[in-house]
C-alpha positions in Angstrom: 75.9 116.4 112.1 75.7 114.2 109.0 73.8 115.1 106.1 71.6 112.9 103.8 73.0 113.4 99.9 70.3 113.2 97.4 69.7 109.8 96.1 71.0 109.1 92.5 71.4 105.7 91.0 74.7 104.8 89.5 75.5 105.8 86.1 75.4 103.9 82.9 78.4 101.7 81.7 79.4 99.2 79.4 79.4 95.6 81.1 81.9 92.9 79.4 79.8 90.2 77.3 79.5 86.8 78.9 82.0 85.0 76.6 84.8 85.7 74.5 83.0 85.0 71.4 80.1 87.2 72.1 79.1 90.0 70.3 80.7 89.2 67.0 82.4 90.7 64.9 83.2 92.9 67.8 84.0 90.1 70.3 86.9 89.5 72.3 88.1 86.3 70.4 88.1 88.3 67.2 89.5 91.9 68.0 91.7 91.6 71.2 92.9 88.4 71.8 94.6 88.1 68.1 97.1 90.8 69.3 97.6 89.3 72.3 98.0 85.9 71.2 100.6 87.0 68.4 102.9 88.8 70.7 102.3 88.0 74.6 102.2 84.1 74.4 105.8 83.9 74.9 105.1 85.0 78.6 101.5 85.1 79.3 100.7 81.9 78.9 100.0 78.7 80.8 102.1 76.8 77.9 104.9 79.4 77.9 108.5 78.1 78.8 108.8 77.9 82.6 111.4 80.5 82.6 109.4 83.2 81.2 106.1 82.1 81.9 104.2 85.1 84.1 100.3 85.3 84.9 97.8 86.7 84.0 97.4 84.2 81.4 95.7 86.5 78.9 97.4 85.0 75.8 96.3 81.6 76.7 95.6 79.1 74.0 92.0 78.7 75.1 90.2 82.1 74.4 87.9 81.8 77.2 90.7 81.8 79.8 92.5 84.6 78.0 89.1 86.7 78.3 88.6 86.1 81.7 92.3 86.9 82.6 92.5 89.9 80.3 89.4 91.5 81.8 91.1 93.2 84.2 93.6 94.9 82.1 90.8 96.5 79.8 89.0 99.4 80.7 85.7 99.7 78.4 85.2 103.6 78.6 88.3 103.3 76.0 85.2 102.3 73.6 84.6 106.2 73.3 88.1 107.2 71.9 88.3 107.9 68.4 90.3 105.2 66.8 91.9 108.0 64.4 92.9 110.0 67.5 97.0 110.3 68.2 98.4 108.6 71.2 100.4 110.6 74.0 103.7 108.9 74.2 105.0 111.6 76.3 106.2 110.1 79.4 106.4 113.4 81.4 102.6 113.7 81.0 101.0 111.6 84.1 98.8 108.5 83.0 95.7 110.1 84.6 95.8 113.1 82.1 95.7 110.4 78.8 92.6 108.9 77.3 93.4 105.5 77.1 92.6 103.9 80.5 93.4 100.0 79.9 96.5 98.9 81.5 97.5 96.5 78.5 97.7 100.0 76.7 99.6 101.8 79.3 102.2 98.7 79.7 103.2 99.7 76.0 102.4 103.3 76.1 104.1 104.8 79.5 106.3 101.6 80.2 107.7 100.2 76.9 106.9 96.5 78.1 107.9 94.4 75.2 107.1 96.3 72.7 106.3 94.2 69.3 107.4 94.8 66.0 106.3 97.2 63.6 105.5 96.7 59.6 109.2 97.3 59.2 109.9 94.5 61.6 111.3 96.7 64.1 110.4 96.9 67.9 108.0 100.0 68.2 106.3 101.0 71.4 104.1 103.6 69.5 103.0 101.4 67.0 102.3 98.6 69.5 100.2 100.6 71.8 98.2 102.1 69.0 97.5 98.7 67.6 96.5 97.2 71.3 94.2 100.4 71.9 92.4 100.2 68.4 91.7 96.6 68.9 90.6 97.6 72.6 88.6 100.5 71.0 86.6 97.9 68.6 85.9 95.5 71.1 84.6 98.1 73.7 82.8 100.3 71.3 80.8 97.4 70.0 79.1 96.9 73.6 76.0 98.7 74.1 76.2 101.7 76.9 73.7 100.2 79.5 72.7 100.9 83.0 74.6 99.1 85.9 74.0 95.4 85.6 70.5 94.9 86.8 71.4 91.7 88.7 73.6 93.8 91.3 72.0 94.8 94.6 73.3 98.4 94.9 73.3 101.4 96.9 73.2 105.0 95.7 75.8 107.1 93.9 78.4 109.4 95.2 81.1 111.5 93.9 84.2 112.6 96.2 82.7 116.0 96.2 79.4 114.9 97.5 81.0 113.7 100.6 80.8 115.6 103.9 83.9 117.5 104.7 85.9 115.3 107.7 86.5 117.8 110.6 90.5 117.0 110.3 90.1 114.6 113.1 90.4 116.8 116.1 94.1 117.4 115.8 96.2 118.6 118.7 97.9 122.2 117.5 98.4 124.3 120.4 102.0 125.8 120.4 102.3 125.1 116.4 104.7 127.5 114.9 104.9 126.6 111.2 102.5 124.0 109.0 102.4 123.5 105.4 99.9 121.3 104.2 100.5 121.3 100.7 97.1 121.8 99.1 98.0 124.2 96.4 98.6 121.4 94.1 100.8 123.6 91.5 103.1 126.3 91.5 106.6 126.1 93.1 105.6 127.8 96.2 104.6 126.0 99.5 102.8 128.1 102.2 103.2 128.3 105.9 99.3 128.2 106.9 100.1 128.2 110.8 99.4 131.9 111.2 102.4 132.4 113.6 104.9 135.0 113.1 106.4 135.5 109.9 105.2 132.5 107.4 108.1 130.4 106.6 107.8 130.6 103.1 109.1 127.1 101.2 110.3 127.6 97.4 110.4 124.4 95.2 113.5 123.8 93.0 115.0 120.8 91.5 112.8 117.7 90.4 109.7 117.7 92.2 106.1 117.1 91.5 102.9 117.6 93.5 100.9 114.7 95.1 97.1 114.0 94.3 95.4 114.3 98.1 98.2 116.9 99.0 101.9 116.6 99.1 104.7 117.0 97.2 107.2 114.1 95.5 110.8 114.9 95.9 113.1 112.9 93.1 116.1 115.2 93.5 114.4 118.5 94.5 114.0 120.3 97.6 111.5 123.0 99.3 113.7 125.5 101.2 113.0 128.7 103.2 115.1 131.8 103.0 118.2 132.1 105.7 116.9 135.4 106.4 113.6 134.1 108.1 115.1 132.9 111.6 111.3 132.4 113.1 112.7 128.8 114.0 115.4 129.9 115.8 114.0 132.8 117.7 111.1 130.6 118.8 113.2 127.7 119.9 116.9 128.4 120.8 117.4 129.4 124.3 119.8 132.3 124.0 117.5 134.0 121.6 114.5 133.7 124.1 113.0 130.6 122.6 111.3 127.7 124.6 114.1 125.4 124.3 112.2 122.4 123.0 110.2 121.5 119.9 108.5 118.7 118.0 108.6 118.2 114.3 105.7 116.2 112.7 105.4 114.7 109.1 103.4 112.4 107.2 106.1 111.1 104.9 106.2 108.1 102.3 109.8 107.2 101.6 110.6 106.2 98.2 112.5 102.9 99.1 114.6 101.4 101.7 117.8 101.7 100.0 118.6 105.4 100.4 121.5 106.4 102.8 122.2 109.4 104.7 119.2 111.1 103.0 117.7 114.5 104.5 113.9 114.2 105.0 113.5 117.7 107.3 116.4 119.7 108.0 117.6 123.4 109.3 121.0 123.6 108.2 123.8 125.4 106.2 124.8 122.0 104.3 125.9 118.5 105.5 128.0 119.6 108.4 126.4 122.3 110.2 122.6 121.4 111.2 120.6 122.9 113.9 118.3 119.7 113.6 117.9 116.6 110.8 115.4 114.0 110.2 116.7 111.6 107.6 116.6 108.1 106.2 119.3 105.8 106.4 118.2 102.6 104.9 115.4 101.2 107.1 116.1 103.8 110.0 114.5 107.3 110.8 117.9 109.5 112.2 117.5 112.4 114.1 120.3 115.2 114.9 119.5 117.7 117.1 122.6 120.7 117.9 123.1 121.1 121.7 126.0 122.2 123.9 127.2 118.8 124.0 126.7 117.7 120.5 129.1 118.7 117.1 128.3 121.5 115.0 126.4 118.7 112.8 124.1 117.5 115.7 125.9 114.1 116.3 125.8 111.8 117.9 122.4 110.9 115.9 119.6 109.0 117.3 118.3 106.2 115.1 115.5 103.9 115.2 116.5 100.3 116.0 118.1 98.3 113.1 116.4 95.0 113.8 113.1 96.8 114.0 112.9 98.2 110.4 110.9 101.0 111.5 111.2 102.9 108.3 109.1 101.4 105.2 108.2 102.9 101.8 104.6 103.4 102.6 102.8 106.5 104.2 104.2 107.0 107.7 103.4 109.4 110.5 106.9 110.4 112.2 107.4 112.6 115.1 110.6 114.0 116.6 110.6 115.6 119.8 113.7 117.3 121.8 113.6 119.2 125.2 116.1 119.6 128.0 114.3 117.7 130.3 113.0 114.9 128.3 116.0 114.4 125.9 115.5 113.2 122.3 112.6 110.8 121.1 111.3 109.3 117.7 107.8 108.1 117.1 106.5 106.3 114.1 102.6 106.1 113.7 101.8 106.9 117.1 104.4 104.7 118.9 107.8 105.7 120.4 110.6 103.9 118.7 113.5 105.3 119.8 114.7 107.4 122.7 117.6 109.2 124.4 116.9 110.7 127.6 120.2 112.7 127.8 119.2 116.3 128.2 121.2 119.2 127.4 120.3 122.9 126.5 119.3 123.8 122.9 121.4 127.5 122.9 124.1 127.3 120.1 121.8 127.0 117.1 122.7 129.3 114.1 120.3 131.8 113.4 121.4 132.2 109.4 120.5 128.5 108.9 117.6 127.5 106.2 114.7 125.1 106.9 114.5 122.6 103.9 112.5 119.7 102.9 113.8 117.0 100.8 117.8 117.7 101.0 120.3 119.7 102.7 120.3 123.5 102.1 123.1 123.0 99.7 120.9 120.2 97.7 122.9 117.6 98.8 121.9 114.3 100.5 118.7 114.4 98.4 115.8 112.5 99.6 113.3 110.5 97.4 109.9 110.3 98.7 106.7 112.2 99.4 106.2 114.7 102.1 102.4 115.0 102.5 102.3 117.2 105.9 104.9 118.9 108.1 104.7 121.2 111.4 106.7 122.4 113.6 105.9 123.1 117.4 107.8 125.1 119.9 106.9 122.9 122.6 107.1 118.9 123.8 104.1 116.9 122.1 103.0 114.3 124.6 102.5 110.8 123.5 99.0 111.3 123.8 99.0 114.1 121.5 101.0 112.4 118.9 98.9 109.6 118.9 95.8 112.1 118.8 97.5 113.7 115.4 98.3 110.4 114.2 94.8 109.2 114.1 93.8 112.5 112.5 95.3 111.1 109.5 96.4 113.4 106.5 95.0 114.8 103.3 91.5 115.8 102.6 88.6 113.4 104.4 85.4 113.0 103.5 82.7 110.9 104.7 80.8 109.1 101.9 77.1 108.2 103.0 75.7 105.6 100.6 72.1 105.5 100.6 70.7 101.8 101.1 67.5 102.7 102.2 65.8 101.7 98.8 67.0 98.2 99.2 63.8 95.8 99.8 64.1 95.1 104.0 66.3 98.2 104.7 64.6 101.0 106.6 64.2 104.3 104.5 67.2 106.7 106.0 69.9 103.8 106.0 73.2 104.4 105.0 76.4 102.7 104.8 79.3 105.6 105.6 82.7 105.2 104.3 85.7 107.8 105.4 87.5 108.2 101.9 90.3 110.2 100.9 92.4 110.5 98.0 95.4 108.4 98.7 97.7 110.1 96.0 97.7 110.7 92.5 96.8 107.1 91.4 94.2 105.7 94.3 91.4 106.2 97.0 91.6 105.2 100.2 88.2 103.7 101.8 88.1 103.0 105.4 85.9 101.4 108.2 82.3 101.1 106.8 79.5 102.0 109.3 76.1 101.1 109.0 73.8 104.0 110.3 70.4 105.3 110.1 69.7 109.0 110.1 66.7 108.8 112.1 68.3 109.4 115.8 65.4 107.2 117.3 65.6 104.4 115.1 66.8 101.0 116.3 66.6 97.7 114.3 63.2 96.1 114.8 64.7 92.9 113.2 68.2 91.8 112.1 69.1 93.0 108.9 72.0 90.9 107.0 74.5 92.3 105.3 77.2 90.1 102.9 79.7 90.7 100.5 80.2 94.5 100.3 82.1 95.5 97.1 83.2 98.9 96.0 81.8 100.3 92.5 83.3 103.0 90.5 82.1 104.6 87.2 79.2 101.6 86.6 81.2 98.8 87.4 82.7 96.8 90.4 86.5 97.9 91.1 88.9 95.2 89.8 91.1 95.5 92.9 90.5 96.3 96.4 87.7 94.3 97.6 88.8 94.2 101.1 84.9 94.1 102.2 83.8 91.1 100.2 84.3 88.7 103.2 81.7 90.8 105.3 79.1 88.5 106.3 77.0 90.2 109.4 73.9 91.6 110.5 72.7 94.9 112.0 71.2 94.0 115.4 69.6 95.9 118.1 72.6 94.7 120.3 75.2 96.2 118.5 73.8 99.0 116.9 74.2 102.6 118.6 71.7 105.5 117.5 74.8 107.7 117.6 77.6 105.9 115.9 75.8 103.2 114.0 77.3 100.0 113.8 81.1 99.1 112.7 81.2 96.7 109.5 84.7 96.4 109.4 87.8 98.4 111.0 90.1 97.8 107.9 90.7 100.2 104.8 91.4 99.2 101.5 92.6 101.0 98.2 91.1 101.1 94.9 92.7 102.7 91.6 91.5 106.3 90.7 90.2 106.5 87.0 88.8 109.4 85.6 89.8 111.8 88.2 88.8 113.3 91.8 86.1 115.3 90.3 84.4 112.6 87.8 85.0 109.2 89.6 81.6 108.2 90.9 81.2 105.4 93.6 78.6 102.9 94.6 78.0 100.0 96.7 77.2 96.7 95.6 76.1 93.3 97.8 75.8 89.7 97.8 72.7 89.9 100.4 71.4 93.2 102.1 68.0 93.0 103.7 65.9 91.2 101.7 67.7 91.6 98.2 70.4 88.9 97.5 72.9 88.6 94.2 75.4 85.5 94.7 78.5 86.8 93.5 80.6 84.0 91.7 84.4 84.3 91.9 86.4 83.5 89.1 89.4 81.2 89.9 92.2 81.8 87.7 93.8 78.7 85.7 96.6 77.2 87.7 99.9 77.2 85.9 101.0 73.7 85.2 103.5 72.2 87.9 107.1 72.6 86.9 109.5 69.8 88.1 112.7 71.4 90.0 115.8 71.5 88.1 118.2 68.8 89.5 121.1 70.8 91.7 124.4 70.2 91.1 126.2 67.3 93.0 129.1 69.5 94.7 128.7 72.7 96.6 130.8 75.4 98.4 132.1 76.0 101.6 130.5 79.2 103.0 132.7 81.9 104.3 132.9 80.5 108.1 133.8 76.7 106.9 136.4 78.2 104.4 137.9 80.4 107.5 137.9 77.1 109.7 139.4 74.8 107.0 142.2 77.2 106.0 143.1 77.1 109.8 142.9 73.4 110.0 145.1 72.8 106.9 147.7 75.4 107.9 147.7 75.2 112.0 147.2 78.8 112.1 144.7 79.9 114.8 141.5 81.6 113.3 142.2 84.3 116.2 145.6 85.4 114.8 145.3 89.1 114.8 145.9 89.0 110.8 143.1 86.7 110.4 140.5 87.5 113.0 141.4 90.8 114.4 139.8 94.0 113.8 141.7 95.0 110.5 142.2 91.0 110.1 141.6 89.7 106.4 139.0 87.4 107.6 137.1 90.3 109.1 137.7 92.8 106.5 136.7 90.4 103.6 134.1 88.5 105.4 131.2 89.9 103.7 132.9 88.7 100.3 133.3 85.2 100.5 130.4 82.6 99.4 127.3 82.7 101.7 125.1 79.8 100.6 126.3 76.4 99.1 125.0 76.6 95.9 127.8 76.3 93.3 125.9 78.5 90.5 126.3 81.7 93.0 130.4 81.7 92.9 131.7 84.9 91.6 135.2 86.4 90.9 134.6 88.6 94.0 134.5 85.2 95.8 137.8 84.1 94.6 139.6 87.2 95.3 138.6 87.4 98.6 139.7 83.4 98.9 143.1 84.3 97.4 143.7 87.2 100.2 142.6 85.1 103.2 145.1 82.2 101.8 147.8 84.4 101.2 147.5 85.7 105.0 147.1 82.0 106.6 150.3 80.8 104.5 152.0 84.0 105.7 151.6 83.0 109.1 152.4 79.6 108.8 155.5 80.3 106.8 156.6 82.8 109.2 156.0 80.6 112.2 153.0 82.0 113.5 150.8 79.3 114.0 150.8 76.1 115.7 152.8 73.9 113.4 156.5 74.8 113.3 157.4 75.6 109.6 160.6 73.1 109.7 158.0 70.5 110.7 155.5 71.6 108.0 158.3 71.8 105.4 161.2 69.4 106.7 162.9 69.4 103.5 163.2 73.5 103.3 165.9 75.5 104.9 164.2 78.6 105.4 167.6 80.7 105.9 168.9 79.4 102.6 168.2 79.5 99.0 165.2 77.5 97.4 166.0 73.8 96.9 166.2 72.6 93.5 164.1 69.6 94.2 160.9 71.6 94.4 159.2 68.3 95.7 160.5 69.6 99.3 158.0 72.4 99.2 155.2 70.7 96.8 154.9 67.6 98.8 154.0 68.7 102.1 151.3 71.2 100.5 149.7 67.9 98.1 149.9 66.1 101.2 148.4 68.3 104.1 146.3 70.4 101.9 144.9 68.1 99.2 145.1 64.6 100.5 147.4 63.2 98.0 149.2 60.2 98.8 152.2 61.3 96.7 153.3 58.8 94.2 151.1 55.9 95.3 148.1 54.6 93.5 145.6 56.0 91.2 144.2 59.6 91.7 140.7 60.1 93.4 138.2 61.0 90.4 136.8 64.0 92.4 140.3 65.6 93.0 142.4 67.4 90.8 145.5 65.1 89.2 148.6 64.9 91.2 150.8 65.2 87.8 148.6 68.6 87.2 149.0 69.9 90.7 152.7 69.5 90.4 153.3 71.0 87.4 151.3 74.2 88.2 153.2 74.5 91.6 156.5 73.9 89.8 155.9 76.5 87.1 154.6 79.0 89.6 158.0 78.8 91.6 160.3 78.6 88.4 158.6 81.8 87.2 159.1 83.7 90.6 162.7 82.4 90.7 163.3 83.8 86.8 162.0 86.9 88.1 164.2 87.2 91.0 166.9 84.6 92.1 166.0 82.4 94.6 169.1 82.6 96.2 168.6 83.4 99.7 166.0 82.9 102.7 163.8 86.1 102.1 163.1 84.9 98.7 162.7 81.2 99.9 159.9 82.5 102.2 158.2 84.7 99.6 158.4 81.7 97.1 156.8 78.9 99.7 154.1 81.4 101.2 153.0 81.8 97.1 152.8 78.4 96.5 151.0 77.5 99.7 148.4 80.3 98.9 147.8 78.7 95.3 147.4 75.0 96.9 145.2 76.6 99.8 142.9 78.6 97.9 142.4 76.3 95.2 139.2 74.7 94.5 140.4 71.3 96.4 139.6 73.3 99.4 136.6 75.1 98.4 134.3 72.3 96.6 132.6 69.9 98.9 
């Protein structure tokens, strides 16, 4: 049953003056703009050098452009701050607990972003943050606190606490044996609230933090149960009289997609003894389950498909299931994404293992991310039950009924209802607005137009998350349902948290609602000047396949030779170390090392007659069973002719090729050095020296550059 809230008009707030020079001597142009222009114009200006230019252009030489761009980065509530108060620079204190809310201050105070010089001409972030803050205080405090912009068409106002508590989305929880909701918000204990058997209480250690809207963020820490608690073993392992099947459900937020082999949820003694394990491996979730046919670690793991990149650094609902009849399955956001139908009994679990979140029981394989909910069932969840729990969502949900019955042309008792949750410590999630009248007998006698819904917070429109601004619809008798109302949008959006869950006040604004209207003019940010592309180099690199094929052609050695393309061949091993793009500016020393290794392998196969050209035909003047010829041209000429396309001794050199005389000198110097180090008096040494000279010629820029 929906209970109407008491109507309250949106509260007072400061409103930005119309222009940058208004409200002198406390105008933007006289307070904040000089600080921005003096310290930020090297990047945040449309006239900044192209290499460093960044929007927004709040340091534009045009003060009006700068003002429009800076509005979103200033919080006018900072005008209430005492300019003589200290500024909290402690990085361990969350930004939401500090008094300054302006993004221009936060970037300097908490993120040390391009801090400018103090009076001693030294970079100083505290000085920078104070200077910026006090400029904003002067600007904002000079603006009178007034009621909400009277031109706006607004709903009634509500705080989160004034919303109606959602029922929890009708979760399926039969056969649940452990559940952690993370509602405590503080301390080092996470309680098992399943009410089944001995509570599986988790103790938090290491680097962790509680997350607003319920959850724990792991940054090197873990939450671990005692090894003396055997509830999971007793309820699941068949040898202990358990069900032989189970499901694990979790709402998780991976911190990134670059983590490899990191434990999200485990029941183990370490990284080589696991009963079960849910892990992250880059873009994949992996599921290990110890059975009579697996190893002690639960391998082989079931993984989500590489190409699907299922795991993303966002809130995801993950369920893993295992049974002796259905095998193993992984579901993400209600959809099955991986399955292993092989069915084997669960009867070999260890009874003294520890259940843990965020790492292995030994503290290794630490996972970075948030866990917002976790539960274990001693039965197999069906796809329908999994989808039901996904649809139920996570965290505290409330229905906020924004009163619009006070607006001209809208019947009394009409509301726009949002499902709202605190998404994390920094934001709110607004979802699926619905128009509804609480009079069950009411139906629209005439169409009620609705256009341009915008979310407001603390007396002004939110600067981000206005996903409902494009709405342009009407409430009609054909679409309105007296029980469920009329859905206005099926999408959700996120807006920033400002003063905290208990203090933030929300309202709605409309371009058109009923007979009332207030056209909204979007500000178009200034476009940066066009930058002509820098001319690229005239030459480029051969890429990995081209290098391999070119070396094969120059030596007559097939790319399929085992030493080249075999499982442990040089090309196979070093393939990812060769240039992957033709841009010559991307060339790295690591590329040259791989090229040198491949050139040596090709030349070794050539000189040892493992190619299609006999070495005697390739080097007709060299006897590979005797000492190296005193006339080194017998080695050098074939290399210049075949590998460098040099017509020896005839005509001028090509300007795009190395000079023939320099090539000869380099190759002759190499062979002289090698012969001085070890006399070139036998066939074995001849093979070594010719191979080295060949590799130098083959791996040179002449082959690589095109």
